[in-house]
C-alpha positions in Angstrom: 21.3 -19.2 -71.3 21.2 -16.8 -74.2 18.4 -14.3 -74.2 19.7 -12.1 -77.0 20.7 -13.2 -80.4 24.5 -13.2 -81.0 25.0 -12.4 -84.7 27.9 -14.2 -86.3 28.7 -16.6 -89.0 29.4 -20.2 -87.9 33.0 -21.5 -88.3 33.8 -23.9 -91.1 32.9 -27.5 -90.2 35.7 -30.0 -90.5 33.8 -33.1 -89.4 32.2 -35.9 -91.5 28.6 -35.8 -92.7 28.6 -32.5 -94.5 28.7 -31.6 -98.1 32.2 -30.8 -99.4 34.0 -32.7 -96.7 35.6 -36.0 -97.7 35.0 -38.6 -95.1 37.5 -41.1 -93.8 35.6 -44.0 -95.3 35.5 -42.5 -98.8 39.3 -42.3 -98.7 39.6 -45.9 -97.5 37.1 -47.3 -99.9 38.8 -45.5 -102.8 42.0 -47.4 -101.8 40.1 -50.7 -102.0 38.8 -49.8 -105.5 42.4 -49.3 -106.6 43.1 -53.0 -105.8 39.9 -55.0 -106.8 39.7 -58.4 -105.3 42.4 -57.9 -102.7 41.5 -57.9 -99.0 42.9 -55.0 -96.9 42.8 -54.2 -93.2 40.7 -51.1 -92.8 40.6 -51.0 -88.9 41.7 -52.8 -85.8 40.4 -53.0 -82.3 41.1 -54.6 -78.9 37.5 -55.6 -78.5 35.5 -57.9 -80.8 32.3 -55.9 -80.4 33.8 -52.8 -81.9 35.1 -54.7 -84.9 31.7 -56.3 -85.3 29.8 -53.0 -85.1 32.1 -51.4 -87.6 31.7 -54.3 -90.0 28.0 -54.2 -89.7 27.9 -50.4 -90.3 30.1 -50.7 -93.3 28.0 -53.5 -94.8 24.8 -51.5 -94.2 26.3 -48.3 -95.7 25.6 -46.3 -92.5 29.0 -44.6 -92.4 29.5 -41.5 -94.6 30.9 -42.6 -97.9 30.4 -46.3 -97.3 27.1 -46.6 -99.2 28.5 -48.1 -102.4 28.0 -51.3 -104.3 30.6 -54.0 -104.7 32.3 -54.0 -101.2 32.6 -56.9 -98.8 33.6 -56.6 -95.2 34.4 -59.1 -92.4 36.1 -59.0 -89.0 38.6 -61.6 -87.8 40.8 -62.1 -84.7 44.5 -61.6 -85.5 46.9 -62.2 -82.5 45.7 -59.9 -79.7 43.4 -57.7 -81.8 40.3 -57.8 -83.9 40.7 -56.6 -87.5 38.1 -55.4 -90.0 38.9 -56.4 -93.6 37.5 -54.9 -96.7 37.5 -55.9 -100.4 36.1 -54.4 -103.6 34.6 -56.7 -106.1 33.5 -54.9 -109.3 
C-alpha cells in the first residue's frame, strides 16, 4: 500500500479507448468501406457465443471505432469455426 505519493509521469498508453490511438475496429471497418457491398470475415471463433457477442457489440457500436452508420454484421458457422462477417452499405 502506498502511503506517500510517488511523483512520475504515466507511460504512454497503447491500448484502445484513448484519444490518439487507432483501434482495431477502426482499421477493419475502414477496409470494409473500401469495398462497399462486399462481405468480409472480420473475426473467427471456436465457440458460437463469442461470435454472437462480437456481432452484437459491433451492431450496437459498443467497440471503439465501431459506432458508424452503414455497416451490417452477422455470424455464421463455417466448417469447425464460427465467423463474424461485416459489410458496408453506403
